[in-house]
N, C-alpha and C positions, 0 to 999 in steps of 0.2 A: 866759275861759270857767265857767261855775259849774253847778252842781246846783240843779234847780226841782222841788217838787212841782209836779205838775200836776193841773188838774182832770179830771173824768170826760170832758167835753166836749173839752178839748185833747188829752186821751190818744186818743180815738175817733178826732177829726179826722187824727192822725199816723198811727193803725193803719189806717186805712182805706185810704191812700194809698201807705204803705211796702212794698217788697218787697224779698226775700219775707217775706211777715207769716204768721200763724198764729192761728187760733181762739183758741189759750191765752194770747195775749199782746192781749188785749180787755178792756174793761171789764164784758161779759156774763159771762165766765168770770172775771172778780175778783170780782163781786156772787155768784155760785154757791158758789165756794169760800167767800166770807165765811160763809155759811150752812152751811159744813161746819167752821167753827172757825178758818180763816185771817183775819188781819187783812192790810189791802192798801195798796200805796200806788202812784202811777202818778208816778215819775222822769224827768225830762228834762234833757238836756245842752242848754245854752242858749249860742250866741254871739251877743252882745248880744241881740237881739230872735227872733234864729232859732233853732228847736228843729231840732238837729242829729241827734240820738238820742234813745231812750226806752225805757222798759220798765215792766210791770208786774212787782211785786217782792211776793211773798206771804211770809208772815211766820207762822212756827209756834213756839208757846213750850211747852218741853218741862224738866220737872225746873228749872225758873227760869231757862232759857238761850231766848235766840231766834235761829232759824235763818231762812235766808232763801230763797227759790226763784225765780229767773227762768223759768219755762217756755219752752220753746222758746228760749233766750235773748233778748239783749236786741235791740232793733229798732236796729240799727247796722250801717254798712256796715265789716264784717272785714276788708276789704282796705283799708282807709285806717289807715295804721300810726298817724300822727299822733293821729287823732280816736279809735281804740281807745286809745292811750296816755294821752291826757288823761281819757277817760270812765273807764277803771279808775282812775285815780289818786284822780279826784273822788268815784267810787261807793263806792270802799272806805273812804274818811275820812268819806261821808255817813253810811253804814250804821254802821262803827263807831262813830261819835258818840252812836247809838242804841242800843248794846250789842247788835248783832246781830254774831254770832260768826263766819258766814261766809255767804257766797252761792254756791249751786249753779245753774246753766246747763248747758242740753242745746243748744246753739246751731244753728240751721239751715246749718251748714257743711257743703256737700255735699263729700264725699271720691270718691263715683262713684256712677254712675248704670248699672245693668244692665238687660236685657232680662228677658222671661218664661224665659228659656231659659239665664238665670246670664251672657251674654256682657256684656263692657263696652261699653256705648254711648257714654259719655263720661267722662273724669277732668277733676278740678279742677285744672287746672296750678298754681295758686296755694293749693292746699292745705299743701302742706310748709311755705310762708310763714306761712301764715297759723294754723297750728297751734303752730310755733316761737315765735313772737311772742307768741301767749297765754302760753304757758310760760313765758317771760321774765320775763312781766308777773307772773307770781305766780300764775297760773291752774294747778292741779294737775289731770293727766288720770285721770278715775277706771279708765281701760281701754276695750280695744274687746271689749265684749262680743258673744256672738252670739247671744243669746237676748232675755229680757226683764226683765234683771236692774236696767235702768236706769228711772228715773222715766219716761221717755218711749222709744219703740221707735228702735233706733239704725237700724233698715232699716224703711222704709214702701213700701207697694206704693201704685200710682197707675194711672189710665187717662186716655189723651189722649182727650178727649170732642169733639175737633175734625174728625171724620169724620160722612162719611154714615151714614145708619141702617144701611144693608146692610152697608157694611165694617165698622163695628163688631161686628155679629153675625157676619160672616164671619170675624172676626179671634178669636173666641172659640174655644175648644180643642173639637174635635168631640164628645168624651164630655162636656162642657159643655151644648153644645147640644142633645145629644139628651135630657139631663135637663131642659132649658127645655121642649121641646117636650112632652116625657111629662107634665110638672108640668100644661101648660095643658090636654093631654087628660083627666086625672087629675080637673080639677074647682078647681086651685087658683087662685085669684085674690087681688089685690094691693089693698088699701084705704089710702085717707088719712086718718090716724087724727088723734086730738086728746088732750087732757091727761089726760083719764079712761081712755084706751086706753093708756096708760104701764105698766099694770100686767100687762099682756103681755109687756112686755120685763122688768119685774122678775121674771117668773116663769121666764123662760127665762134669764135670767142669774144669779140669786140663788146662791152658793155659787162662782161662777165670777169675778164682777168685784167689787172692792174697795169698790164704793158701794151705796147702795139707791134705793128710789122716789122718796124725798123729792130726791135729787141728780139724777135725771132730772127731776122737776117741777121742780126750780129752772133747771135749764138750758133747758127748755123756756120758763118764764117770761121769764127775763132774755133771750135770744135771740129770743124770741118778740116782745118791746115792739118790735124793728125788722124783724118777720117774716123772722127768719133760720134759723128752724128748723122743720124738717118731721119728721113719725113717721108710721111706715108698718107695717102688717102684712097677713100672707098668710093665706088660711083655705083650708082644703078643704072646698068645696063639696059637703057628704055626699050631696045629692040627685043630682048630677051625676057625682059618683064613682060612683054606685048605677045610674045610666043608661047610663054609658058601660060599665061592667064587664059589665051585663046584655047589651047589644050585642054586645060582644066574646065573650063566653059563647054567644049564640045564632049569630052568625056562625062560630065554630070547631065548634059541635057541628054544624050544617047541614053544613059541609063534611066533617065526618068521617063523617055518615051517607052522603054522596055518594060518598065514597071506598069505605067499606063496600059498597055496592050495586054500583059498580063491579068491585069484586073478586069478587062473588058472581056477576055475570053475566060476568067474565072478559073485560072489555073493556077492553083496553090492555096496556102492560107489568107484568105482576102484581108486580115487585121494586120497579118505581120507585113503584107505587101504595102498597104498604106503607112503602117509606120515606118517602112524602110524609105517610101517614095516623100513621105513629109518631110524627113532628114535629107534625101538627096536633093530635094527641091529647094531647100533652104540654100545647098551650096550653089545651085544652079542661080538662084538671086545673087548670091554672095559674089561668085566669079562674073556674073552679068555685070553688077555694077563695076569690078573691078578692070572690068574689060573697057569700059569708058573711061576709066580713069589712066588705064595705061596707053590707050589710043590718045588722050590728050597728052600726056609725059611725052610720048614719043614725037607728036606732032611739035611740041614746042622746044624739048629737049633731045634731040635727035641724037647729039653727042653724049649723052648722058646724064646725070645729075650726080653733083658730089654730093656725099652724104654724111663722109666725118674723115678727121683727121689726127693725126698723132706725129710730135717730134720725140725722137729718141737718142737718148745719149748713151756712150757705152763706154765703161770705165771698169778698168782693172777688169773681173770677170763675171761683172753685173751689169745689166741694161737699165736704164731708167723711161720713165713715160713723163719726160718734164714737160711737156702742156699738149693738152688732146681737147679737141674739140667735136661738136657734131651739128647738123641741121635739125632743129625740133620739127621742123614741117614732115621729115622723114624717119622720125624716130620709129615709127612700126617695122620699118624694114629691117632692125636688129644689125643696121652695117657696123654699129661700133662694137658690138660682140665680137661680129666675125672678124673685124681686124684684130682686135686683141687676141682672139685664139691663132688668128692666122703670125701674128709677129712672136707669141709663144713658142710656136713650132719652128718659125726661123732662126730665132736665137736660141733655143735648146741644140737645135741641130751644128751651130756654131762652134758651142761648147761653153755657151754661158750659163752660170750657175743660179743667177736670180734675177728676176724681172719684178723692179718697183713700180708700184702702180701709181705711187704718190700718197696725198694724205686722205685719210679719212677721218671722221668725229669717234668720241669716245662710241666703242660699239656696244659698250653694258650700259649706255646711257638710257633711260626709258624718255619715252617720247622725244624722240629725236629728230629735229627738224631735217636731218640729213639723211634720212633713211633710206632714200633712194639712189644716194651715191654711194652708202655703204654697201648697199645689198648688190648695186652692180658689181662693185671691186670684188666683194666675198664671195658671190657666185663662182668665180674663179679658183674657188679652192684656195685663196690668199689667207695668209697668216697676217696678224697685224702686231707691229712694234709700237709700244707704248715708251715713248721717251721724258727726260727729264724735265722737259720744258726749258723756259727761258730764264736765264740769269744774266745780273747788270753788275759789273764792277767800277766803281768809280775811281778814276785814275787822275783827275786832280780835282780836290776837293773846291778851295775857294771859289773856283770858275762854274763847278757843277753846282753849287750852292746859287750862285748867281742866277745861272741858266734856268734851274728848277723852279726858281720863285718868281721869274720872269715871262717865261714861255712855255713851261712844261717840257716835257722829252718824248710824249709818245707820239706816235702816228706820222714822225716823219720819214720812216724807210716804206718803200713797197716791196711785196714778196718778189 
């Protein structure tokens, strides 16, 4: 067996069919990262003329040293001892000759799968064998992080889409279903956007996400070449919001007046009427205040208000929420919940089997500082995959020793 540099077409053909695969092990992602300053190569393990394993290798140069990353790990059967052993030996030699000091991988080796309630659905019975094999081959495990310290999340949420529409909605947490219904009533609408609309995503993620508008455009351009990416955004229709609010205000005002008249005429149980009127009057006040807000929104934003956004990548028979954002000022409208639900329904109808919602923190961790993020995703009846985490393989020991003792090697990659 030997290592071969693959062409874009050869790597694409292999990555399209290999499972488990990842959007981060594609030529499209490599092209986008090239624009961010990374060089890249596609390597393959050849057994004669048969390609047995492959990987995108990203290379970043800092202070004269080259460090590599295989995002989401190599495309290889990690349970095949001989294959992993051979590939490790050859890739280490191959990268070392190019003065690359080490390669970091965060492989899709599943440790465990949890339900949205934190209960174990399945364990990988081969996990310990696979994990110990990697360590014996020189891969240094960087620890079981609980939050987002790694290059890619160690815990990821996903939704099974191979259910009928009614079942999908019924599985969603009741509080989340209520927010979805309220968003519709308030006038939130979801739109299929284009490259020009990516500015909405940038505005909602700047300061929170490590990359900028040009990166979003690069993803859209390269994945878009084969129609593998979609952009969506939600808007509050300020006209609809005002009309709905006006109707509710009129409804409760009329009801309040009717109850007042019943009290004056002393028709019915007065205590019961007073109790009902107090409840109704609370809604009168609520919708009176909301009416002032809705009127101001329409005056200032007659074309509507963009409230949330999502960049979706389609790969094999699964879809990935690659990047998403929302406007904190309009969080109360539940626009993000409605958009995720709309996308679940859309891609389920198109035949996709899974919807990956992205990273979460350890759902069984007490006093979790990312509790809100977890709850948002898990409320959609999402399961959570726990991966093995990051490993580092030294590929050029002399140069690695100099670099490690001169500069340190952490923090050179953005997600």
